C-alpha positions in Angstrom: -13.5 -17.1 -6.2 -14.6 -13.7 -6.9 -13.0 -11.0 -4.6 -15.1 -8.0 -4.2 -12.9 -4.7 -4.1 -13.9 -1.8 -2.0 -11.9 1.5 -2.0 -11.8 3.9 1.0 -10.3 7.3 0.8 -8.2 7.7 3.9 -7.0 11.2 3.3 -4.8 11.9 0.4 -4.2 8.0 -0.2 -6.7 5.1 0.1 -7.4 1.7 1.8 -8.7 -1.1 -0.4 -10.9 -3.8 1.4 -10.8 -7.3 -0.2 -13.8 -9.6 0.4 -13.8 -13.2 -0.7 -14.4 -16.0 1.7 -12.5 -13.7 4.2 -12.1 -10.1 4.5 -8.4 -8.2 4.4 -7.5 -4.6 4.2 -4.7 -3.1 2.4 -3.1 0.1 4.0 -4.3 2.1 6.7 -4.3 5.7 5.3 -3.4 8.9 7.4 -3.6 9.2 11.1 -7.1 9.8 12.7 -9.2 8.4 9.6 -10.5 5.2 11.7 -14.0 6.7 11.7 -13.9 7.0 7.9 -12.8 3.5 7.7 -15.6 2.2 10.2 -18.3 3.9 8.2 -17.1 2.4 5.0 -17.4 -1.0 6.6 -21.0 -0.4 7.4 -21.8 0.9 4.2 -20.1 -2.3 2.5 -22.1 -4.4 5.0 -18.9 -5.8 6.6 -18.6 -6.4 10.3 -15.4 -4.9 11.6 -14.5 -8.1 13.0 -14.8 -10.0 9.7 -11.4 -7.9 8.8 -9.0 -10.5 10.0 -5.7 -8.9 8.1 -4.6 -5.6 7.4 -1.4 -5.6 5.2 0.7 -2.4 5.3 2.2 -2.0 1.8 5.3 -0.1 3.4 5.8 2.3 6.4 5.3 5.9 5.2 2.9 7.8 7.3 0.1 8.1 4.8 -0.2 4.3 4.8 0.1 3.4 8.5 -1.5 6.4 10.0 -4.5 4.8 11.4 -3.2 1.2 11.8 -3.2 1.2 15.5 -7.2 2.4 15.4 -8.1 0.1 12.8 -6.4 -2.9 14.6 -8.4 -1.9 17.7 -11.7 -1.6 15.8 -11.3 -4.9 14.0 -9.0 -7.2 16.0 -7.1 -7.8 12.9 -3.6 -9.1 12.4 -1.2 -6.3 11.5 1.2 -7.5 8.7 4.3 -5.5 7.4 7.6 -6.4 6.0 10.3 -6.8 8.7 12.5 -4.1 7.2 9.9 -1.3 8.1 8.1 -2.7 11.1 10.2 -0.5 13.4 8.7 2.6 11.7 5.1 2.0 12.8 6.4 0.4 16.3 8.3 3.8 16.8 6.3 6.4 15.1 8.9 7.2 12.6 8.1 9.3 9.4 11.0 9.0 6.9 10.7 10.4 3.3 12.0 8.6 0.3 14.0 11.0 -2.1 12.6 12.3 -5.2 13.6 10.7 -8.5 12.2 13.0 -10.9 12.4 16.7 -11.0 9.1 17.5 -9.4 9.5 14.4 -7.1 12.7 16.3 -5.7 10.9 19.6 -5.4 7.6 18.1 -3.7 9.8 16.0 -1.2 11.4 19.3 -0.1 8.0 20.8 0.4 7.0 17.7 2.5 9.8 18.0 4.8 8.6 21.1 6.0 5.4 19.6 7.2 6.8 16.3 8.4 7.3 17.3 12.1 3.6 18.1 12.2 2.7 14.5 11.6 2.2 11.9 14.5 1.7 8.4 13.6 0.1 6.4 16.7 2.4 3.3 17.4 1.3 -0.2 16.9 2.9 -3.5 17.4 3.3 -5.4 13.9 1.9 -8.7 14.6 3.3 -10.6 11.5 6.6 -9.3 10.1 6.9 -10.3 6.7 9.9 -11.7 5.1 11.1 -11.7 1.5 9.1 -14.8 0.6 6.1 -12.9 1.2 2.6 -14.6 2.4 0.0 -16.5 1.1 -3.6 -15.3 1.6 -5.5 -18.5 1.2 -5.7 -19.0 5.0 -7.6 -15.5 5.0 -9.9 -16.3 2.3 -8.4 -14.5 -0.5 -6.9 -16.0 -3.5 -3.6 -14.2 -3.6 -0.5 -13.7 -1.9 1.7 -10.7 -0.5 5.0 -10.4 -2.3 8.3 -8.4 -1.4 8.5 -5.5 -4.0 11.1 -3.2 -2.9 12.1 0.2 -4.5 9.8 2.8 -3.4 11.1 1.6 0.1 13.0 -1.4 1.1 10.2 -3.0 2.9 7.5 -2.2 0.1 5.0 -5.3 -0.4 2.3 -5.7 -3.1 -0.9 -7.9 -2.8 -1.3 -9.8 -6.2 -4.6 -11.6 -6.6 -4.5 -14.7 -8.6 -6.7 -12.9 -11.1 -4.1 -10.2 -11.7 -5.3 -7.3 -9.5 -2.1 -5.9 -8.1 -2.3 -3.7 -4.9 1.0 -2.1 -5.1 1.0 1.0 -2.5 3.4 3.5 -4.0 5.1 1.4 -6.5 3.0 3.3 -8.8 1.1 6.5 -8.6 -1.9 8.3 -10.5 -3.1 11.3 -8.6 -2.3 14.9 -8.9 -0.3 16.6 -7.4 1.8 13.3 -7.5 1.4 12.5 -11.2 -0.8 14.1 -14.1 -1.3 10.6 -15.5 -0.4 6.9 -14.3 3.2 5.7 -14.1 6.1 4.9 -11.7 6.5 6.6 -8.4 8.1 10.1 -8.2 9.7 9.0 -5.0 11.8 6.1 -4.3 14.9 4.7 -2.4 16.0 2.4 -5.2 14.8 3.3 -8.7 16.3 0.2 -10.1 14.7 -2.1 -7.7 11.2 -0.5 -8.7 11.9 -1.8 -12.3 12.8 -5.2 -11.1 10.0 -5.5 -8.7 7.8 -4.5 -11.6 9.2 -7.0 -13.9 8.6 -9.7 -11.2 4.9 -8.8 -11.2 4.4 -8.8 -14.8 5.9 -12.2 -15.1 3.6 -13.3 -12.3 0.5 -12.1 -14.3 -0.4 -8.7 -12.9 -2.9 -7.3 -15.1 -4.4 -4.1 -13.4 -2.6 -1.8 -11.1 -4.2 -0.4 -7.9 -2.2 2.4 -6.5 -2.4 3.7 -3.0 -2.8 7.3 -4.7 -5.3 7.3 -7.6 -7.5 5.2 -9.8 -6.6 1.7 -11.2 -5.0 1.5 -14.6 -3.9 -1.5 -17.0 -0.5 -2.8 -16.6 0.4 -1.9 -20.1 1.1 1.6 -18.8 3.9 0.2 -16.5 5.3 -2.0 -19.5 5.6 1.1 -21.6 7.2 3.2 -18.7 9.7 0.5 -18.0 10.2 0.3 -21.8 10.8 3.8 -22.1 13.3 3.9 -19.1 15.5 1.1 -20.5 
């Protein structure tokens, strides 16, 4: 089964619409971006109510900010790992620590602005466990996998054809990174590498980060080898 991939910019990051026999969304962007999401659906010829599932890759504000409004628009099930569901349900905005010199500097700058960011609360309908979730019942040939490292509850949507929608397990956008690679923020850098090794073993071939353009898995393989 072919899966069409639609990229929607929802602020600094992006959401992905995956359209097979059904439609799901990956991530919900910054707050107040539901209008952009709705217009993108219209352009793609997708009825909002065709979106049956929204997978939130993790609980940081720029990935869950418009979740409540997108849920209201579509009626979709909100899915998120149980370790971070409380962040959306309580409008919490934690920041992971920087793991590179630039990451540490950037994290310090972000802390100044975080009090200004308000994420509308929403109920997580499907709290994912460590065993993940098959997407077959949603018409998508793939699965959701627990891939901690950037944060404890980070997940990846991995299609059977190798496309991996990884949230912030990788980054490819200025000012985060000048070139594609591993995240500059992470709660557990060692877990980042472990998660990537699992994804590679499971056949990940193309990386779709939440920030920046897709790139081949060879970039990650080289980064892991260099860090060893």
